[in-house]
C-alpha positions in Angstrom: 148.5 151.3 114.9 149.4 151.2 111.3 152.7 149.5 111.9 150.9 146.9 114.0 148.6 146.1 111.0 151.5 145.9 108.7 153.3 143.5 111.1 150.3 141.2 111.2 150.1 141.3 107.4 153.8 140.3 107.2 153.3 137.5 109.7 150.3 136.1 107.9 152.0 136.3 104.5 155.1 134.6 105.8 152.9 131.8 107.3 151.1 131.3 104.0 154.4 131.2 102.1 155.7 128.6 104.5 152.6 126.5 104.1 152.6 126.6 100.3 156.3 125.9 100.3 155.8 122.8 102.5 153.0 121.6 100.3 155.1 122.0 97.2 158.0 120.2 98.8 155.9 117.3 100.1 154.1 116.9 96.7 157.4 116.9 94.9 158.8 114.4 97.4 155.8 112.1 96.9 156.2 112.3 93.1 159.9 111.5 93.4 159.2 108.5 95.7 156.6 107.2 93.3 159.2 107.4 90.5 161.7 105.5 92.7 159.2 102.8 93.6 159.1 99.8 91.1 156.0 99.7 88.9 153.6 96.9 89.8 
C-alpha cells in the first residue's frame, strides 16, 4: 500500500518535471527564434 503511494508520487513528479522541462525548452526556443527573426 505504501509502496503504491510512493510509486504514484514518483509518476506524478516525473510528469510535472517533464511538463516544466517542455515549457522551458519551448519558451527558450521561441526566444531564440525571435532573436533570429529580422526586426521590423
